[in-house]
PyMOL Python script that loads the backbone (N, CA, C, O; Angstrom):
from pymol import cmd

cmd.read_pdbstr("""\
ATOM      1  N   UNK A   1      23.984  -6.597  -5.665  1.00  0.00           N
ATOM      2  CA  UNK A   1      23.953  -7.350  -6.898  1.00  0.00           C
ATOM      3  C   UNK A   1      24.128  -6.505  -8.110  1.00  0.00           C
ATOM      4  O   UNK A   1      23.796  -5.320  -8.074  1.00  0.00           O
ATOM      5  N   UNK A   2      24.616  -7.028  -9.151  1.00  0.00           N
ATOM      6  CA  UNK A   2      25.035  -6.294 -10.323  1.00  0.00           C
ATOM      7  C   UNK A   2      23.834  -5.784 -11.121  1.00  0.00           C
ATOM      8  O   UNK A   2      23.878  -4.695 -11.692  1.00  0.00           O
ATOM      9  N   UNK A   3      22.783  -6.563 -11.154  1.00  0.00           N
ATOM     10  CA  UNK A   3      21.667  -6.248 -12.091  1.00  0.00           C
ATOM     11  C   UNK A   3      20.374  -6.171 -11.272  1.00  0.00           C
ATOM     12  O   UNK A   3      19.600  -7.127 -11.224  1.00  0.00           O
ATOM     13  N   UNK A   4      20.153  -5.015 -10.628  1.00  0.00           N
ATOM     14  CA  UNK A   4      18.919  -4.820  -9.785  1.00  0.00           C
ATOM     15  C   UNK A   4      18.992  -5.833  -8.673  1.00  0.00           C
ATOM     16  O   UNK A   4      20.034  -5.988  -8.036  1.00  0.00           O
ATOM     17  N   UNK A   5      17.893  -6.527  -8.431  1.00  0.00           N
ATOM     18  CA  UNK A   5      17.780  -7.519  -7.304  1.00  0.00           C
ATOM     19  C   UNK A   5      18.053  -8.966  -7.699  1.00  0.00           C
ATOM     20  O   UNK A   5      17.881  -9.918  -6.938  1.00  0.00           O
ATOM     21  N   UNK A   6      18.490  -9.049  -8.944  1.00  0.00           N
ATOM     22  CA  UNK A   6      18.711 -10.496  -9.450  1.00  0.00           C
ATOM     23  C   UNK A   6      20.247 -10.724  -9.438  1.00  0.00           C
ATOM     24  O   UNK A   6      20.998  -9.796  -9.738  1.00  0.00           O
ATOM     25  N   UNK A   7      20.687 -11.858  -9.121  1.00  0.00           N
ATOM     26  CA  UNK A   7      22.126 -12.280  -9.139  1.00  0.00           C
ATOM     27  C   UNK A   7      22.488 -12.550 -10.564  1.00  0.00           C
ATOM     28  O   UNK A   7      21.642 -13.082 -11.282  1.00  0.00           O
ATOM     29  N   UNK A   8      23.622 -12.246 -11.027  1.00  0.00           N
ATOM     30  CA  UNK A   8      24.068 -12.450 -12.362  1.00  0.00           C
ATOM     31  C   UNK A   8      25.366 -13.211 -12.410  1.00  0.00           C
ATOM     32  O   UNK A   8      25.971 -13.514 -11.382  1.00  0.00           O
ATOM     33  N   UNK A   9      25.779 -13.511 -13.598  1.00  0.00           N
ATOM     34  CA  UNK A   9      27.097 -14.237 -13.837  1.00  0.00           C
ATOM     35  C   UNK A   9      28.252 -13.333 -13.335  1.00  0.00           C
ATOM     36  O   UNK A   9      29.254 -13.804 -12.798  1.00  0.00           O
ATOM     37  N   UNK A  10      28.054 -11.987 -13.542  1.00  0.00           N
ATOM     38  CA  UNK A  10      29.111 -11.135 -13.098  1.00  0.00           C
ATOM     39  C   UNK A  10      29.293 -11.096 -11.569  1.00  0.00           C
ATOM     40  O   UNK A  10      30.403 -10.927 -11.065  1.00  0.00           O
ATOM     41  N   UNK A  11      28.158 -11.258 -10.839  1.00  0.00           N
ATOM     42  CA  UNK A  11      28.238 -11.328  -9.408  1.00  0.00           C
ATOM     43  C   UNK A  11      29.050 -12.577  -8.959  1.00  0.00           C
ATOM     44  O   UNK A  11      29.868 -12.463  -8.045  1.00  0.00           O
ATOM     45  N   UNK A  12      28.847 -13.727  -9.561  1.00  0.00           N
ATOM     46  CA  UNK A  12      29.559 -14.875  -9.237  1.00  0.00           C
ATOM     47  C   UNK A  12      30.978 -14.725  -9.540  1.00  0.00           C
ATOM     48  O   UNK A  12      31.832 -15.093  -8.733  1.00  0.00           O
ATOM     49  N   UNK A  13      31.293 -14.156 -10.760  1.00  0.00           N
ATOM     50  CA  UNK A  13      32.665 -14.029 -11.285  1.00  0.00           C
ATOM     51  C   UNK A  13      33.474 -13.206 -10.321  1.00  0.00           C
ATOM     52  O   UNK A  13      34.555 -13.612  -9.895  1.00  0.00           O
ATOM     53  N   UNK A  14      32.956 -12.061  -9.980  1.00  0.00           N
ATOM     54  CA  UNK A  14      33.676 -11.120  -9.111  1.00  0.00           C
ATOM     55  C   UNK A  14      33.801 -11.671  -7.676  1.00  0.00           C
ATOM     56  O   UNK A  14      34.817 -11.449  -7.017  1.00  0.00           O
ATOM     57  N   UNK A  15      32.759 -12.395  -7.188  1.00  0.00           N
ATOM     58  CA  UNK A  15      32.767 -12.923  -5.863  1.00  0.00           C
ATOM     59  C   UNK A  15      33.904 -13.998  -5.809  1.00  0.00           C
ATOM     60  O   UNK A  15      34.511 -14.151  -4.749  1.00  0.00           O
ATOM     61  N   UNK A  16      34.192 -14.690  -6.824  1.00  0.00           N
ATOM     62  CA  UNK A  16      35.262 -15.631  -6.867  1.00  0.00           C
ATOM     63  C   UNK A  16      36.635 -15.054  -6.929  1.00  0.00           C
ATOM     64  O   UNK A  16      37.608 -15.645  -6.462  1.00  0.00           O
ATOM     65  N   UNK A  17      36.702 -13.870  -7.524  1.00  0.00           N
ATOM     66  CA  UNK A  17      38.059 -13.132  -7.725  1.00  0.00           C
ATOM     67  C   UNK A  17      38.477 -12.265  -6.578  1.00  0.00           C
ATOM     68  O   UNK A  17      39.638 -12.253  -6.168  1.00  0.00           O
ATOM     69  N   UNK A  18      37.500 -11.529  -6.058  1.00  0.00           N
ATOM     70  CA  UNK A  18      37.866 -10.502  -5.130  1.00  0.00           C
ATOM     71  C   UNK A  18      38.514 -10.933  -3.855  1.00  0.00           C
ATOM     72  O   UNK A  18      39.258 -10.131  -3.291  1.00  0.00           O
ATOM     73  N   UNK A  19      38.296 -12.201  -3.306  1.00  0.00           N
ATOM     74  CA  UNK A  19      39.126 -12.681  -2.192  1.00  0.00           C
ATOM     75  C   UNK A  19      40.623 -12.615  -2.447  1.00  0.00           C
ATOM     76  O   UNK A  19      41.401 -12.652  -1.494  1.00  0.00           O
ATOM     77  N   UNK A  20      41.064 -12.518  -3.734  1.00  0.00           N
ATOM     78  CA  UNK A  20      42.434 -12.468  -4.096  1.00  0.00           C
ATOM     79  C   UNK A  20      42.873 -10.988  -4.419  1.00  0.00           C
ATOM     80  O   UNK A  20      43.972 -10.782  -4.934  1.00  0.00           O
ATOM     81  N   UNK A  21      42.072 -10.035  -4.136  1.00  0.00           N
ATOM     82  CA  UNK A  21      42.401  -8.606  -4.546  1.00  0.00           C
ATOM     83  C   UNK A  21      43.611  -8.062  -3.796  1.00  0.00           C
ATOM     84  O   UNK A  21      44.253  -7.107  -4.235  1.00  0.00           O
ATOM     85  N   UNK A  22      43.917  -8.696  -2.638  1.00  0.00           N
ATOM     86  CA  UNK A  22      45.178  -8.266  -1.936  1.00  0.00           C
ATOM     87  C   UNK A  22      46.370  -8.421  -2.829  1.00  0.00           C
ATOM     88  O   UNK A  22      47.332  -7.655  -2.775  1.00  0.00           O
ATOM     89  N   UNK A  23      46.279  -9.442  -3.660  1.00  0.00           N
ATOM     90  CA  UNK A  23      47.431  -9.748  -4.611  1.00  0.00           C
ATOM     91  C   UNK A  23      47.159  -8.911  -5.978  1.00  0.00           C
ATOM     92  O   UNK A  23      48.066  -8.246  -6.477  1.00  0.00           O
ATOM     93  N   UNK A  24      45.966  -8.971  -6.512  1.00  0.00           N
ATOM     94  CA  UNK A  24      45.680  -8.432  -7.708  1.00  0.00           C
ATOM     95  C   UNK A  24      45.670  -6.891  -7.677  1.00  0.00           C
ATOM     96  O   UNK A  24      45.995  -6.242  -8.671  1.00  0.00           O
ATOM     97  N   UNK A  25      45.301  -6.334  -6.549  1.00  0.00           N
ATOM     98  CA  UNK A  25      45.361  -4.888  -6.298  1.00  0.00           C
ATOM     99  C   UNK A  25      44.425  -4.179  -7.352  1.00  0.00           C
ATOM    100  O   UNK A  25      44.850  -3.198  -7.963  1.00  0.00           O
ATOM    101  N   UNK A  26      43.288  -4.615  -7.548  1.00  0.00           N
ATOM    102  CA  UNK A  26      42.375  -3.868  -8.465  1.00  0.00           C
ATOM    103  C   UNK A  26      42.053  -2.576  -7.783  1.00  0.00           C
ATOM    104  O   UNK A  26      41.981  -2.574  -6.554  1.00  0.00           O
ATOM    105  N   UNK A  27      41.856  -1.492  -8.454  1.00  0.00           N
ATOM    106  CA  UNK A  27      41.585  -0.197  -7.854  1.00  0.00           C
ATOM    107  C   UNK A  27      40.081  -0.020  -7.527  1.00  0.00           C
ATOM    108  O   UNK A  27      39.367   0.783  -8.128  1.00  0.00           O
ATOM    109  N   UNK A  28      39.664  -0.813  -6.553  1.00  0.00           N
ATOM    110  CA  UNK A  28      38.250  -0.789  -6.152  1.00  0.00           C
ATOM    111  C   UNK A  28      37.773   0.538  -5.703  1.00  0.00           C
ATOM    112  O   UNK A  28      36.574   0.790  -5.826  1.00  0.00           O
ATOM    113  N   UNK A  29      38.570   1.407  -5.200  1.00  0.00           N
ATOM    114  CA  UNK A  29      38.256   2.744  -4.865  1.00  0.00           C
ATOM    115  C   UNK A  29      37.801   3.566  -5.989  1.00  0.00           C
ATOM    116  O   UNK A  29      37.102   4.555  -5.767  1.00  0.00           O
ATOM    117  N   UNK A  30      38.162   3.216  -7.248  1.00  0.00           N
ATOM    118  CA  UNK A  30      37.714   3.836  -8.440  1.00  0.00           C
ATOM    119  C   UNK A  30      36.306   3.489  -8.792  1.00  0.00           C
ATOM    120  O   UNK A  30      35.666   4.146  -9.613  1.00  0.00           O
ATOM    121  N   UNK A  31      35.818   2.421  -8.146  1.00  0.00           N
ATOM    122  CA  UNK A  31      34.517   1.907  -8.558  1.00  0.00           C
ATOM    123  C   UNK A  31      33.645   1.666  -7.307  1.00  0.00           C
ATOM    124  O   UNK A  31      33.457   0.533  -6.864  1.00  0.00           O
ATOM    125  N   UNK A  32      33.122   2.780  -6.759  1.00  0.00           N
ATOM    126  CA  UNK A  32      32.431   2.755  -5.423  1.00  0.00           C
ATOM    127  C   UNK A  32      31.287   1.778  -5.438  1.00  0.00           C
ATOM    128  O   UNK A  32      30.998   1.207  -4.386  1.00  0.00           O
ATOM    129  N   UNK A  33      30.646   1.547  -6.483  1.00  0.00           N
ATOM    130  CA  UNK A  33      29.418   0.588  -6.452  1.00  0.00           C
ATOM    131  C   UNK A  33      30.016  -0.873  -6.292  1.00  0.00           C
ATOM    132  O   UNK A  33      29.457  -1.658  -5.526  1.00  0.00           O
ATOM    133  N   UNK A  34      31.092  -1.233  -6.970  1.00  0.00           N
ATOM    134  CA  UNK A  34      31.645  -2.543  -6.897  1.00  0.00           C
ATOM    135  C   UNK A  34      32.196  -2.726  -5.408  1.00  0.00           C
ATOM    136  O   UNK A  34      32.011  -3.775  -4.790  1.00  0.00           O
ATOM    137  N   UNK A  35      32.882  -1.645  -4.878  1.00  0.00           N
ATOM    138  CA  UNK A  35      33.447  -1.721  -3.590  1.00  0.00           C
ATOM    139  C   UNK A  35      32.373  -1.877  -2.513  1.00  0.00           C
ATOM    140  O   UNK A  35      32.580  -2.643  -1.571  1.00  0.00           O
ATOM    141  N   UNK A  36      31.233  -1.183  -2.609  1.00  0.00           N
ATOM    142  CA  UNK A  36      30.175  -1.310  -1.657  1.00  0.00           C
ATOM    143  C   UNK A  36      29.546  -2.697  -1.790  1.00  0.00           C
ATOM    144  O   UNK A  36      29.252  -3.319  -0.769  1.00  0.00           O
ATOM    145  N   UNK A  37      29.319  -3.226  -3.050  1.00  0.00           N
ATOM    146  CA  UNK A  37      28.844  -4.486  -3.168  1.00  0.00           C
ATOM    147  C   UNK A  37      29.741  -5.549  -2.595  1.00  0.00           C
ATOM    148  O   UNK A  37      29.233  -6.524  -2.040  1.00  0.00           O
ATOM    149  N   UNK A  38      31.002  -5.422  -2.694  1.00  0.00           N
ATOM    150  CA  UNK A  38      31.977  -6.400  -2.183  1.00  0.00           C
ATOM    151  C   UNK A  38      31.879  -6.358  -0.578  1.00  0.00           C
ATOM    152  O   UNK A  38      31.916  -7.404   0.069  1.00  0.00           O
ATOM    153  N   UNK A  39      31.758  -5.166  -0.002  1.00  0.00           N
ATOM    154  CA  UNK A  39      31.608  -4.982   1.350  1.00  0.00           C
ATOM    155  C   UNK A  39      30.313  -5.658   1.920  1.00  0.00           C
ATOM    156  O   UNK A  39      30.345  -6.260   2.993  1.00  0.00           O
ATOM    157  N   UNK A  40      29.231  -5.546   1.206  1.00  0.00           N
ATOM    158  CA  UNK A  40      27.997  -6.182   1.631  1.00  0.00           C
ATOM    159  C   UNK A  40      28.099  -7.771   1.502  1.00  0.00           C
ATOM    160  O   UNK A  40      27.536  -8.539   2.282  1.00  0.00           O
ATOM    161  N   UNK A  41      28.861  -8.156   0.454  1.00  0.00           N
ATOM    162  CA  UNK A  41      29.059  -9.599   0.299  1.00  0.00           C
ATOM    163  C   UNK A  41      29.922 -10.168   1.360  1.00  0.00           C
ATOM    164  O   UNK A  41      29.586 -11.215   1.914  1.00  0.00           O
ATOM    165  N   UNK A  42      31.073  -9.513   1.696  1.00  0.00           N
ATOM    166  CA  UNK A  42      31.846 -10.076   2.725  1.00  0.00           C
ATOM    167  C   UNK A  42      31.341  -9.955   4.165  1.00  0.00           C
ATOM    168  O   UNK A  42      31.920 -10.530   5.087  1.00  0.00           O
ATOM    169  N   UNK A  43      30.213  -9.170   4.351  1.00  0.00           N
ATOM    170  CA  UNK A  43      29.510  -9.103   5.590  1.00  0.00           C
ATOM    171  C   UNK A  43      28.701 -10.341   5.819  1.00  0.00           C
ATOM    172  O   UNK A  43      28.312 -10.573   6.964  1.00  0.00           O
ATOM    173  N   UNK A  44      28.415 -11.144   4.855  1.00  0.00           N
ATOM    174  CA  UNK A  44      27.770 -12.443   4.952  1.00  0.00           C
ATOM    175  C   UNK A  44      28.732 -13.406   5.664  1.00  0.00           C
ATOM    176  O   UNK A  44      29.895 -13.457   5.264  1.00  0.00           O
ATOM    177  N   UNK A  45      28.330 -14.173   6.691  1.00  0.00           N
ATOM    178  CA  UNK A  45      29.213 -15.094   7.306  1.00  0.00           C
ATOM    179  C   UNK A  45      29.858 -16.109   6.355  1.00  0.00           C
ATOM    180  O   UNK A  45      31.042 -16.423   6.475  1.00  0.00           O
ATOM    181  N   UNK A  46      29.060 -16.613   5.413  1.00  0.00           N
ATOM    182  CA  UNK A  46      29.694 -17.645   4.471  1.00  0.00           C
ATOM    183  C   UNK A  46      30.688 -17.073   3.515  1.00  0.00           C
ATOM    184  O   UNK A  46      31.464 -17.823   2.923  1.00  0.00           O
ATOM    185  N   UNK A  47      30.703 -15.793   3.337  1.00  0.00           N
ATOM    186  CA  UNK A  47      31.567 -15.107   2.441  1.00  0.00           C
ATOM    187  C   UNK A  47      32.709 -14.310   3.105  1.00  0.00           C
ATOM    188  O   UNK A  47      33.625 -13.807   2.455  1.00  0.00           O
ATOM    189  N   UNK A  48      32.594 -14.232   4.409  1.00  0.00           N
ATOM    190  CA  UNK A  48      33.652 -13.397   5.081  1.00  0.00           C
ATOM    191  C   UNK A  48      34.951 -14.062   5.077  1.00  0.00           C
ATOM    192  O   UNK A  48      35.961 -13.367   4.967  1.00  0.00           O
ATOM    193  N   UNK A  49      35.041 -15.369   5.187  1.00  0.00           N
ATOM    194  CA  UNK A  49      36.307 -16.095   5.052  1.00  0.00           C
ATOM    195  C   UNK A  49      36.006 -17.387   4.215  1.00  0.00           C
ATOM    196  O   UNK A  49      35.661 -18.455   4.719  1.00  0.00           O
ATOM    197  N   UNK A  50      36.171 -17.168   2.923  1.00  0.00           N
ATOM    198  CA  UNK A  50      35.805 -18.316   1.969  1.00  0.00           C
ATOM    199  C   UNK A  50      36.819 -19.494   2.072  1.00  0.00           C
ATOM    200  O   UNK A  50      36.583 -20.561   1.504  1.00  0.00           O
ATOM    201  N   UNK A  51      37.901 -19.301   2.769  1.00  0.00           N
ATOM    202  CA  UNK A  51      38.880 -20.405   2.887  1.00  0.00           C
ATOM    203  C   UNK A  51      38.908 -21.152   4.222  1.00  0.00           C
ATOM    204  O   UNK A  51      39.752 -22.015   4.464  1.00  0.00           O
ATOM    205  N   UNK A  52      37.974 -20.793   5.054  1.00  0.00           N
ATOM    206  CA  UNK A  52      37.894 -21.425   6.466  1.00  0.00           C
ATOM    207  C   UNK A  52      37.761 -22.934   6.250  1.00  0.00           C
ATOM    208  O   UNK A  52      36.945 -23.401   5.455  1.00  0.00           O
ATOM    209  N   UNK A  53      38.551 -23.642   6.949  1.00  0.00           N
ATOM    210  CA  UNK A  53      38.473 -25.118   6.875  1.00  0.00           C
ATOM    211  C   UNK A  53      39.266 -25.697   5.718  1.00  0.00           C
ATOM    212  O   UNK A  53      39.344 -26.922   5.616  1.00  0.00           O
ATOM    213  N   UNK A  54      39.833 -24.935   4.877  1.00  0.00           N
ATOM    214  CA  UNK A  54      40.599 -25.388   3.789  1.00  0.00           C
ATOM    215  C   UNK A  54      41.853 -26.093   4.240  1.00  0.00           C
ATOM    216  O   UNK A  54      42.605 -25.469   4.988  1.00  0.00           O
ATOM    217  N   UNK A  55      42.160 -27.282   3.886  1.00  0.00           N
ATOM    218  CA  UNK A  55      43.427 -27.916   4.266  1.00  0.00           C
ATOM    219  C   UNK A  55      44.442 -27.722   3.186  1.00  0.00           C
ATOM    220  O   UNK A  55      44.581 -28.543   2.279  1.00  0.00           O
ATOM    221  N   UNK A  56      45.113 -26.685   3.284  1.00  0.00           N
ATOM    222  CA  UNK A  56      46.118 -26.216   2.300  1.00  0.00           C
ATOM    223  C   UNK A  56      47.294 -25.582   2.985  1.00  0.00           C
ATOM    224  O   UNK A  56      47.104 -24.991   4.048  1.00  0.00           O
ATOM    225  N   UNK A  57      48.526 -25.660   2.445  1.00  0.00           N
ATOM    226  CA  UNK A  57      49.604 -25.029   3.026  1.00  0.00           C
ATOM    227  C   UNK A  57      49.428 -23.470   3.129  1.00  0.00           C
ATOM    228  O   UNK A  57      48.664 -22.895   2.353  1.00  0.00           O
ATOM    229  N   UNK A  58      50.088 -22.834   4.023  1.00  0.00           N
ATOM    230  CA  UNK A  58      50.100 -21.384   4.086  1.00  0.00           C
ATOM    231  C   UNK A  58      50.777 -20.732   2.808  1.00  0.00           C
ATOM    232  O   UNK A  58      51.812 -21.220   2.355  1.00  0.00           O
ATOM    233  N   UNK A  59      50.249 -19.754   2.301  1.00  0.00           N
ATOM    234  CA  UNK A  59      50.957 -19.017   1.221  1.00  0.00           C
ATOM    235  C   UNK A  59      51.990 -18.040   1.719  1.00  0.00           C
ATOM    236  O   UNK A  59      51.841 -17.501   2.816  1.00  0.00           O
ATOM    237  N   UNK A  60      52.959 -17.812   1.008  1.00  0.00           N
ATOM    238  CA  UNK A  60      54.044 -16.895   1.353  1.00  0.00           C
ATOM    239  C   UNK A  60      53.494 -15.506   1.478  1.00  0.00           C
ATOM    240  O   UNK A  60      52.517 -15.189   0.798  1.00  0.00           O
ATOM    241  N   UNK A  61      54.047 -14.670   2.290  1.00  0.00           N
ATOM    242  CA  UNK A  61      53.616 -13.331   2.441  1.00  0.00           C
ATOM    243  C   UNK A  61      53.548 -12.544   1.102  1.00  0.00           C
ATOM    244  O   UNK A  61      54.324 -12.871   0.205  1.00  0.00           O
ATOM    245  N   UNK A  62      52.681 -11.543   0.915  1.00  0.00           N
ATOM    246  CA  UNK A  62      52.574 -10.752  -0.269  1.00  0.00           C
ATOM    247  C   UNK A  62      53.599  -9.590  -0.111  1.00  0.00           C
ATOM    248  O   UNK A  62      53.638  -8.882   0.895  1.00  0.00           O
ATOM    249  N   UNK A  63      54.406  -9.452  -1.159  1.00  0.00           N
ATOM    250  CA  UNK A  63      55.335  -8.391  -1.158  1.00  0.00           C
ATOM    251  C   UNK A  63      54.720  -7.148  -1.577  1.00  0.00           C
ATOM    252  O   UNK A  63      53.773  -7.163  -2.363  1.00  0.00           O
ATOM    253  N   UNK A  64      55.206  -6.046  -1.096  1.00  0.00           N
ATOM    254  CA  UNK A  64      54.615  -4.739  -1.410  1.00  0.00           C
ATOM    255  C   UNK A  64      55.097  -4.157  -2.752  1.00  0.00           C
ATOM    256  O   UNK A  64      54.678  -3.065  -3.137  1.00  0.00           O
TER     257      UNK A  64
END
""", "prot")
cmd.dss("prot")
cmd.show_as("cartoon", "prot")
cmd.util.cbc("prot")
cmd.orient("prot")
């Protein structure tokens, strides 16, 4: 969590954005605390695949 043991607005904001980081390509390696927070978050079953069960068309592949 961003602020000690309390969840903050920043936690929610980043949690909604980071599933798209494969496209955005934020340099998370430059921010080890954010990267470790994100790894802990995605270890939670409800956060590991936020789009499971979503009825939407497949997105095109991401170009390099």
